N, C-alpha and C positions, 0 to 999 in steps of 0.2 A: 462779477459772478465767478466761482470756482470753475475753472477750465477741466473739464472731464476728460479732454484729449490724452491726458498723462496717463490714464488707465489703460493699458495695453493687453490685448488678449493675443498671444502668439502661440502657434502650434509648435510644440518644441521639436527639435532636431530636424535632420535632413528629410526631404520629401514633404515636410508639413510645415513650410516657412511663410506661408500667408499671415499677414498681421493685419489686426482689426483694431479700431480704436472707437469708443464710445463717444458719439457726439453729444451735443448740448440736448438734444430732443430725446436722449437716450436709446439712440438705433446704434448699431455696430456697423461701422464703415470699413470697407476694405482698404487699407492703406498701402499694403504692397503684394503684388502677385509676381510670380517667378517670369521671367524673360521667355516670349514665346520661342518653342524651339531648344529651350535650355534643358540640360538633364534634369533638373529639378522639375520642370513642367512635364517631361517624360514620365518622371515617376508619379506626378500627381494624375496623369491621364491615365496610366496604368491602374493606380488605385480606386480612380473614378469608373473604370470599366468593371472592376470587381465589385465596386460597390452597386453599380446597376445590372450585377448577375450576367456580366458578360467575359465569363473566364477564358473562352477561347482567343477573343480578341485581346484581352490582357496578355495572355501568354504570348501570342504573336508579337505584340508591341515589345515585351520585355526581351523576348528572342532577339529581335533587332537589335535592341540596343546593346544588348551582352555581346552579340556578334561583333559589333562596333568597337565597345569599349571594356570588353570583359577582361582583357590582358592589359589594360591601362592602369594608371595610377588614380583614376577617378575614385573620389570619396563616395561616389554614388554605387558602387559595385556592390555592397553588401545589401543595400535596399533593393537593388534589382534583382539580385538572386532570391532574396525573401519573398518579394512580390511574385516572382516567377513560380516559386514554390507554392505561394497561396493560389495561384491561378490553376496549377496544377492539382491541388488537393480538392479544389471547387469543382473540378472537372472528374473527379472520381479517381484521380491517378494519384493517389497519396502516396503509394510505395515510391514513385518517382520524385515526388515532393521531397521526400525525405533525404534525397542526394542533394538538392539544392540547398536544404535547411542544414545537414550534417558538413557537407565536404565543402560546400562553397561559403556558407556564414560561419557556422560555429567552429570550424577547424582553420578557416584562413583569416576570419576576423574576430577574434575572441575580444577585442577591446571596442568593437563596434556596439552602437546602442541595439543595432538587431540581435547581436548575441542572445540575449535573454528572450527576445521575440521569437527566435528561431528555435530555441529550447522548448518554449511553451507551445510552438506548433508541434513539435515533435510529441511532446507529452500528450496533447490531443490526439494525435494518429495513434499512440501506442496505447492509449487508453480505449480507443475503439477496438483496436486489433485484441486486447487483453479480454474484451467483452465479447469477442466472438466474430469480429469482422474479418472476413478471409480476403485474400490477396486476389487480384485478378490475374487469370493466365488464358490467353486466346479469348479475351473479353468477357470471361466468366469468373465469378468469385469463387474459386474453389482450392485455392491452397491456403492451409493454416498459416497463421502468423503470429502464434503464441512466443516463438523463440525472439523475434523482432521486438514484441512487446515487453518481453522480459528484459532483452538487453539495454532497451532503451530506458524504461523505468529505472533502472539500476544507474544508468548514465546520468539521468537528470538529477538523482540525489547527489551523485559524486562531482557534479559540475557546480550546483548551487545549494551546498548543505547548509540546512537550517532555513531555508528559503521556503515562502508558501507553496512553489512549484514543487520542491523537494518533498513537502509534506503531502501533496496530493499523490504524487508518485509513490511514495512510502505505503500509503493506505491501499493504493491501486494494486500495487505488487502482491501485498498480502492478500488480498481479495482473488487477485489472479490465481495464486497458488492454491488456495481454498478451492475455487471453482475446478482448478485442473485435478483436484484430489490429492496434491502432494501437501499432507499434512504435517510433516516435519519441517518443510520450508515456511508453510504458512505460520506455523508457531514461531520460527525464529523471526519472521517478517513482523509479525504482530508485536513480538517483544521488542524488537528495534525501534517500532513505531513508539510503543509506550515510553521507552527509554529516551528516545530523541525528541517527542514531541508531547511532553506529559500536560501540556496546556492546549494541545491541538484540537481542531474542531472535530475530530474523528476519535478522540482519546476513550470516550466511553464505547462505541462500537469496537474499538480494537481490544480494550479490555475484556469485552463480554466474548468477543469470538476468539481471543487466545484460550479463554476457559474452555470453550466447547469444543475447539480444535484438541486440546490436550487430553479432554474427556474423550474424544472420538479416537485418540491415538492408541487408547489401552485396548489391548486384544483379548484380554480375559485373564482368569486366575492364574494360568500356567505361564505367563509371560511378565515382562519387567512393569513394575507398577510406579516408576518415578515419575511418569506423566500425571497420574493421578494425584500424586504428592505436589507436583507443581500447581496443577488445577485446584487443589484446595485452598493453597496459600493465595492462587490467584483471586479465587471466589471470595476469600476474606478481604482481600484489598479492595475489591470491586464494591462488595458490599459496605465499607467504610467510605469510599470515595461517593458511590451513588446508590444510597440504601433505598431509595423508591424503586429505582429500577430493578435493582437486585431482587427485592420481594416481588415486583411485578413478573419477572422472568425466571423466579425461582432459582436464581444465582445466588443463593445465601446460605444460612445455616441448612436449609432443606438438601442442597447439594452437598455441602460438606459432609454431611451425614451419609447420604449414599455411596460417596467417594470412601467414606471411613469404612462403610459394610463392603465395598469392592476390595478394599485393601484386607480386610479381615478373611475375606473369601480366599484371597491369594494366600495368605498364611495359612489357612486350613487346607489348601491344596497340596502346600509344600509339606505340611506335617502327615498328611496321609501318604504323600510320595515317600517320605522317609519310613513310615511304617511298612509300605510294600517291599522297601528294600531290607527291613529287618533292622533298621537303625533306629532303636527305641529311645535312646537317649538325646538324638536330635529331634525326634517327633515330640517327646515330651516338654523339650525346652520351646519348641515352637510353639505348641499348644499353651503352655503357660504364659508366654510373650503374648500370644494372641489375646488372651482373656484379659491380661493387664492392659494392654493398648487399645482393645476395641472391647470394654466388657458389655456394652449395651447391644452388640450386633447379633444377628442371627447365628453368624458363624461362631460366635463366642459360646451360644448355647450348645452348638455342636460338639465344640472342643471340651467343653465341661463334661458332656455324655461321654464322650471317649475317654477322657481321663477317670471318671468315675468307674466304668466299666473295666479299665484296666489296673484299677487300684491305685492310681496315681493321685496324690493329694491334688485337689483344685487351689490354684494359688490364693484365693481370698479364705481357703480354709487351710492353708498350708501352716503348720506351727513352726517350722524350720527346715533345715536341710535334711535329706533322707526320708526313709518311709516309701512305702508303695513298691510298685514293681520297677526294677531298674529300667 
């Protein structure tokens, strides 16, 4: 009979070295357990306390081990600091946990397997802060933590570029800027997400949100309209990539038409400003350009009326240079 004992299920890495084999009856049998009192056994005990919802006891045990071995060359140090951070986070002391994750694991042990785990823990805390969780002060959550969230979400992307964690941090950062009302940074962050993660799980939402953000950045006809131009191009790209979603959310030709009308309004406002200043050549040029670029807009109808009233040839009727009031 084929011996199934050759099939080994081993938890990878430090702190998870119990080994099991599958016996002939199909049961997993423990082949090796860490020696009682060993560093490995202590790490397993801390993890077990966390798993049984005893974070205070887990922290106390981690503290004792770290006091005894924190400055040694033990290979278990990054695991101990990670577990203590986990205990602190489970106790609602996530800000203090960041010190263990950042200073004790990420900065001191970048080659350890706990490095990525610590970054993932930081991302989890930063996400909660970005979504409104406040820091404790005198036992009460009253301190804003947006600056910590922002810095941490940026660091995750710098440390693990192109990774799943970086992708999650990128979309969370963009959403954070949007919730905070910083539309310029939100537009940049969504742009970066689209550029860096064209096949990412949040690509549709990022493309949709950057359109809405750029439309919202437009302050009116008297202001710069470049964000509307960006939004129109982005709407076309969104409609090509997600036609059904674009139709459902009206981020398609209907939005492009509204943007076109808004840009026409901006040009009409500029022409009227020239008229108020007595700059008739500039006004005439702007009105003609408006009609040619946005012929179907309501502003184009107003522009035609102004030109007719002043005796200026309307572009589609204009036989050539000259004619009309200068």
